[in-house]
N, C-alpha and C positions, 0 to 999 in steps of 0.2 A: 390762570394757567392753562395750558390748552390741553384736551386728549386724550392720551397716547391710544394708540391700537392696540384693541387687547390681542392678546398670544393666545388666547385659550381655544376650545376646539368653534367656537361660533366666531372667534374674533380674525384677524385679515393672515395670519400663517395658519390657522384653523384649517382656511379650505386647501393652503396647499401642501401640508401634513396627510390629510383627507387622501388627495388624489398621489402623492408617494408612498400612501399606503396599498392604494388601488396599484397602484405599477407594481410594489414590493409582491402583491399578493396575484399575480401576474407573471412577474419575471420568476419567482418561486416554484410556481406551476410547471412553467416550461421550461426552468433546471432540471426539473424532477422529472421531467418528460422526457427528454436527452437524457439524464444520467440513465434512465431503465431502458432507452432505446439501446443506448452505447453496452449494456449489462446485456441485455438478448441478443445483441449481433456478438459480443466476447464471447457471452455462454451457450453458443449455441448447440455444443456436447455434453454442456455441462447436464449431470443428475438431475431431475425438477426438483425436486426435495431440496437442494443444496442452491439451485437456483433463485428459488422462491426465500428462502433463510440470506440472501444475498441482496435480495431484493429489496427485505424489510431493510436490513442494516445501511442499505445507500441510504432510502427515503428516511432515516430515521433524521437527518439533517433538515432537511425539508420540512417534516409533520413540526417539528420544533418552530420552526420559523414561520410556516405559516401559524396553528396557536396560538405564536407571539404575536404579530398580526390584527390575528381573532379581537387579542386582549391590549393592542398597543393602544386605542383610545385615552386611556386611564393613565398614560406614562408622561413625561416630561417630554417637552417638541427637542429636548437634545436626546432623550433616548430614543426614540421614536427616527430619528435623524441615525442615530446609529443602528438601528436595528435597519434599514433602507438600507448603509452602507453593508454591513455586513450579510443582506439578504442578495446583493448583487454581486461581492466576491463569491460567494457559495455557489449562488447559479448561473454564474461565469466559470469559477476558478473549475469546479466540479466538475461537469464536463469540459472542459480544457483536459485536465488530467487522465481524465478517461478517456477522452476520445487520445490521447499521445500527443495532441499537440504541444502539452509542457510536459515532460519526462520528469517521472520525480524518483522513476524503478532505477536503486541503486545496482551497481553493477552483482550480475548472480542471483538478483532479489527472482523471485514466482512471478509468474506473469499476474497473479492476483495480489501481486504487494499493494500497487493503487486502489484496489479494489474493497481491501482491508483496512487503510490505512487511515484514509482520506475523510468516510464516517466520523470516525473519534476527530479526528483534527480539527474536523470543523465545528464539531460541538466543544470542542474546548475552546473554539475563536467563541462562538455563541456565548457559553458561559461565563467566560473569559469580560468580552464588551460588553456588553448590553448592564451585568451588575454595576461594572465598573463607571458605566458615563450614569447609570441612573442615580449611584455612592455620589461622587461629584457632583452632580448637577441637586442632589437636594441639598447637600451640604449650603452649595449655591445659594439655592433659595433660603435656605433658610437665614443665613449672612445677611442676605437683602432685604431680610423683611423683619430682624432683628433693630435693624437700623435707627 
């Protein structure tokens, strides 16, 4: 029987997953920087204390994603792939919403609406997507190893 390519950290997929991890870290950092720049532009007349609070609020999903990328080498390949996908969605979607390329503000809502709703929405996406994939990949792994 021919030897199969390993999908572990040192196998065939390991190099690809390490590359995705590095790209994910860069994409998350760029998304965070662009989001903060847009916040600073939009909040030019906002009191400094409130602006600092909003920036912390805005950066929360990016901090979670950066932390997840740091600890992800122990995760399954499927979970790491989902992490990369969620990172791309958050890093591209957040600045698109903040820059009003994508308008999510309901009619009559205050200008701060996107800045208030996007961080918890992205944290919810992260909190649902990653554990769901981790759980299903773990079940699939157990099923395949007990055969």
